N, C-alpha and C positions, 0 to 999 in steps of 0.2 A: 931478364931484367924485371925487377919488381916494380909494379906501377905505384905511383904516389897515391896515398889514401885520399879518397874524395872528401873534401871539406864542405860541410853544409852551412858554413858561416861565410858571409860576404861583408867585407868592411864597408862602412857607409861612405858614399861619395858625397863630397860637399855640394850643396845646392846654393847658387848665388844668383837669385832672380834679378834681372835687369829692370831698371825703372822704365816705365812705358806710360804714355798718355793716350787716352782714347775714351770712347763712350763707356765701356765696361770698367775701365780703371776709375773713371769718375763716379760710376755707380757704386763701386766698392768703397770709395771715399765716403759717399753719402751714407751707405749702410753702416760702415764702421763708426762714423760720427754719431749716427742715431742710436745704434746699439750701445755704444760706450756711454753716451749721455743718459740713456734710460737706466743703465746699470748703476752709474755713480750718483745720479740725481734722485732717483725714485725714493730712497730711504729718507730723504730730507723734505719730501713733499708733506704738507699738512692737510688734514681733513677734519673738520669740526663734527664730532659725534656727540656733543654735549658734555656736561661736567663729569659723567660717570664712566667714560670710555676713553682710551688713548686717542690722541689726535694725529697719529702718524698714518699717512694715507695707505701704505702697504706695510703690514706688520704680521709676522708669524710669531705670535705670543705663546711660546711653549709653556711658560710658567702658568698661565691661566687657560691654556688649551683653547686658543682662539686663533683664527686666521682672518685678518682684516684686509680688504682690498677696496679702497674708496668707500662707497656706500654699502658694500657687501660685507657681512660678518658671518663667518662659518664656525659652527660649534663642532665638537668632536663627533656627535651623533649625526652630523650632516657631512661627514667626510666623503660621501658619495659625490658631492660637488667637486671636490678635488680629484676624485677618480674620473669624473666626467671631463675635467680640464685635461687630465693626462690622456684620456682617450682621444679628445680633440687634437691634442698635440701630436699623438701618434698617427692618427688619420690624416692630419694636415701634412705631416712629413711624407706620408704615402702619396698624398695629392700632389705636392710639389715635385716629388721624384717622378711620378707618372707623367707630369706635364713637362717639366724642364730638367729632368735628370738630377744631378747632385748640386742643384743651385743653392740649396741650404748650406751644403758643405763649402761651396765656393764664396758665399757672401756673408752668411749670418751665424755660422757655427762659432762658438766661443774660441775654439782652437784656431780657426782661420782668422778671426778678428784680432786676437792678441798676437798671433804670429805676424800678421800684416803690420800691426803697430810696431812690433819689435824690428821688423825689417826696415821700416822707415827710419827708426832710430839708428840702425846699423848703417844705412846709406848716409845719414847725416854725419856720423862719426868716421866711418871707414871709406866712404865714397861708393860709387856704383860698382857694378859687377866686376869689371876688370881690376879696379883698385882693390876690391876685397880679395880677389884671387891672388894678386901680387902680395898683399899684406899677409895672407895665410901662409904663403910659401916662404916669406922672408924670415930670416933668423930673428930671435928675440932681441930687441933693442929697447932703449929708453922710450923711443917714439911709439913702438908697437905696444909696450907695456902701458904707456899713458892712454893710448886709444882703447885698449882692452878694459882698463880700469874705468874709463869714462863711460864706455858702452855698457859694461856690466852694472855699473852704479845706476844708470838710468833704467836699465831693465829691472833691477831690484826695487827701485822706487815705484815703477809701474806695477810690479808684482805685489809689493806691499800695499799699494792703493787698491789692488784687486781684492786681496784678502781682507783688508780693512773695511771695504765697502760691504762685503758679504755679511759680516757680523751685524751690521746696522739694520738688516732686515729682520732680526730676531729680538730687538730691544729698541727702546726709544733712542733714536740716533744721537741727539744732542747730549742726553744724559750718559749714554754709553761712551761717547767720545771723551767727555770729561773724566769718566772713570778710567778709561783706557790709558790716557796720558798721565793720570795721577797714580796709576798702579793699583787701583782698587776694584778693577773689573774682575769678573769671575775668571778662574784659570782656563776654562774652556774657550773663552774669547781669545786669549793669547795663543792657545794651542791651535785654534782654527786659523787665525791669521798666519801663524808660522807655517802650517801645512799648505795653505793656499798660496802663500808667497813662494814657497819652495817649488810647488808643482807648476805654478805659472812661469817662474823663472826657468825651470828645466824644460818643460814641454814647449813653451813659446820661444825660448832662446836657443835651445840646442837640439831638441828632438824634431820639432817642426813636422816635416813631411813624413817622418817615421810614425807619428801618431796617426796620421790619415791613412797610411798604407798598411801598417802592421797592427796597431793597437785598436783602432776603431772597427767595430763589427759592421757598421753600416755599408761600406763598399761591397761587402759580401752578400748583404741582404738586398741591396738596391736592384740587383739584376732581376729579381722577381717582380719588381715594380715597373720595369721598363718594357715597352713593346715597340713595334715598328712605327708607332705614331708619337713617340716621346721625343721632345726637342732636346737634343744633346749637341755638344760641340763636336763637329765633324770635319775631317779633312777630305775634301772632294778630290780623291785620287785620280779620277778619270780626267779631271781638268789639270791637275798639277804634275802628273807623271808624263813623260819621264823627266826627272829633275836634271837641271843643268845650270851652270853659272849664267849670269846675265849675258856675258860675252858670247857664250856658246848658243844660247837661245836666240840671240839677235842674228847670229850668223846662220843658224839652221832652225828657223821658227817652226817648221813642220816636224822636226825630230824631238823637240823638247816641249814640255808643258809649261804652265805658268809658274810653278815652284822653281825659284832660282837657287834653292838649297842654301839659303843664308843663315838658317838655324836660329832666326830671331824668335820663332815660336817656342823653341826649347829654352832660349836664354831668359825669357820672361816668365817661364812656368815656375810657380812656387813649389811644385813637387819634383821638378826636374825631368818630366817625361817628354817624349816626342809624340805629339798628337798625330803625326803622320803615320805612326805605326798602328793606328786604329784605336777603338775603345779599349781602355785598360783601367785597372783598379786604382792607379795613381791619379787619374783625372778627377778633379773636384769641380769641374764645369764652371770655373771662374771667368773663362773667356778672355783672359789677358792675351792668349795666343791669337785671338781674333783681332784685337787691337793692333798687335805687332804685325800680323800678316797684312791687314788692311793698309797700314802705313807703308809697308814695302810695296804693295801692289800700286798704291797711289804714286810712289816715287818712280816706278818703272813703267807707268802708264798702262796698267792692266786693271780690269774690273775687280772690285772688292769681292769678298765672299769665298775666297779659296778655302779658308777655314771659317766656319760660321755655325751658328745654331741651325740645326737641320734635322728633320725626322728621316727615318729610313725610307718611308714611302716617298717623301719629297726628293730625297737623294736619288731614288730610282727613277722618278719622273724627270728630274733635271738631267740625269745621265742620258735618258732617252730623248731629250730635247723638248720635253713638255714643261710648261710653266708650273712652278710649285704653288701649292695652295696658300691662301692668306694665313698669317700666323694664328689668328683667332680660331680658324678651323683646325689647325694643327693642335691647338690646346684643348678644344672641346671635342674630345673623342670619348668613346663609351667608358673606358676605365676611369678617365679623369672625372667624368660626370657622375659615375657611381661613387667615387671617393668624395666628391663635392656634396652629393646628396646626403651621404652618411654623415659627413662632417657637419653639414647644416642642420640635420635632424637632431644630432646630439646637442648642438648649440641652442636650437629652439626649445628642445625639451628642458634644458637647464634654465633658460630664461623663464619659461612657463612655471617651472617649479619654484624659482626664486620669487616670481611675482605673486604666487598663490600660497606660499608657505605661511604658516601661522607663527607668531613670535612668542607663543606660550606653549608649554607642553606639560604633561602630567604622567606620572607612573605610580603604580600602587603595588605593594607586596603584602600579602596577608601574613599575620603572625601565625606560627605553626604550633606553638606550645603555650597555652592550649589554643586549638582552632576556634572553639566556641565556648561560651560560658553563660549559664542561666543566672539571671539576676533575681533579686528578691521579689520584684513585681511580676515575674513570670516571663519577661521578655528575654531574648537571646542576644548576647553581645559578641561581636567579632571585632578584632583589632587589625588595623592596617598601618603600614608606614607609607605615607604618600609624599612624593617628591614633586615640587612645582618648579618648573624652569621658566625664568624670565629672560628672554633673549633680546630685550631692549636695553638701551643704555640709560635707563631711568627706573626708579622704583615703580611698581605697578600694583594697584589693589586688585585682589582676585577673590572670587567666591567659589567654594567647593560644595557640590551637592551630590547626592546619590540618586540616580534616576533609574526607575524600573523596579524599585523595591518599596512596596506599600507600607505605610506607617513607620518609616524609619526615622530615627533621630540621630544626630551626630554631635560629638564633642571631642575636644582634644585633651591630652594628658595635662595641659596647663590649666584647663578650665574646670573639669570635673563634671559629673553627671548632672548636677544641678543646672548647668548651663547648656544642656542638650537643646538642640534646635534643628531646623530643617536644612540649614546651610551654614557653612563656616566662612567667615570673612578674614582675610589676612592680607598683609602687604609683603610682596617678594622684592628684595633688593635688586638693584640693577645688575644685569649680566651675571646672574647667580642662580643657584638652585636652593630652594628652601625645603627643609625636611620637617614634616609634621607627623606625629603619631595620632591617628584618628580612630575613635571608637564608634561603632555603629550598633544601635539597639533596634531590633525589629520584633514584631509579634512572633510567638513561638509556633503558632499554627501556620502551616504552609509546607511546601516541599522541603525535603531535607537539604537540598542544594538549590539555591535560586540565583540566577544570573542577574546582574545589574551593571551599571557603569558609573564610575566616578567622572563627574564633569566639572571642569574648571572654566570659569568665565572671567575675563578681565573686565572690571567694572569702570574703567576709565573711559574717556571719550572715544578712543580708538577701538576698544573692544577686542574680541578674539575669543575663540572657544577651542578647547581640547578635551578629549575624553579617553578613559582607559577602562577596558572591560575587567570585571571582577566577579566573584561569586560569594554568596553569603551562605554559611553553614549553620544548620539548626541541629539541636539535640533531639533525637526521636526516641 
């Protein structure tokens, strides 16, 4: 008899999380409310930067190549600040995982937040777990179609609001909103909203736990971040086994553990796993199973904590009858402290750089054809293209000089040799780069190549200095 071919495909089993109340469920409510509020409200916050800069508090201005975040303005050549933020985000994720497992996944990950929101909408329309199971198994009817249409319509509105909010981070929100509804916005705005609406609707409404288990790479990386001192959701098997119904455990208290096999921990799990089977890739450390188990333990008169946040070291100590360490000691172990130190060091370095950075800059490029030219009075002339960057949201007067080159005089292509002088004054518009073609004349005697520096000083009250090394070529 020929064996049936082995299939590598497994059909998705529906997950219908049951509503639960408890400390961690309320914590998830708070985190969801805060994160959604930040996401939807931030583009509408205003920040006065003066008459020459946008007043949106957080703005990624791709057209002018600027990134604004409240009082901070990042230029393209300062992209290392963005890189620093990404490094802090990565190290912060390592820190959280090392300390409390996948708590980021369970509380603040966008997939978790929007899925949680969708599940609340689903409970409002379809009812709780048992009602959802019955409705899914029921044949299609007018009532079922009405519920599906109502639920999917609300999901689509949430998804549309998600995509709509995203584009407001890249342009002035009130202006873009008016353009969007009048049909005059850029095509990329409509395309972005369409893509984000579709992905939010599909990932949050239908794929849910599949994103966490199969699509997200983090569950596979996090194991390297955990050790025996990491706080993770743990089923204390030595206390719960052997499982048995409440009736059996009351009749034979010595033969059964505290777990009455009610499956409430499974019923409330948003990814549908059984935490009693030990650590697994589907656990997002949301701790809803802790709320469910604690509620059951209170009802049957047994101590809470059968399922709880617990480190492997504390689990071993508790199993041996010793008291577990305080939570703060569980959090402050060597790996967590290393990540915290690294994260803090990057943050302090960025703050120091932001506090000490100059708001003007200069760059100079020498003309190559010809490099040098002898003038009628015997001096040698070099030409440079000098760019002055004003990173303030107001025009600034600046003075350019050549330091380290004796007897030099400067003029621009707008002035002419007759206006040669020791320094050039100009005004650089706000948030812009001014380009000047500058000529330098210096005595012919001296080394064939002499180093000097272009120096620019802001001559307003705030001041500021920047310099750019260059060299002067002579004809020998």
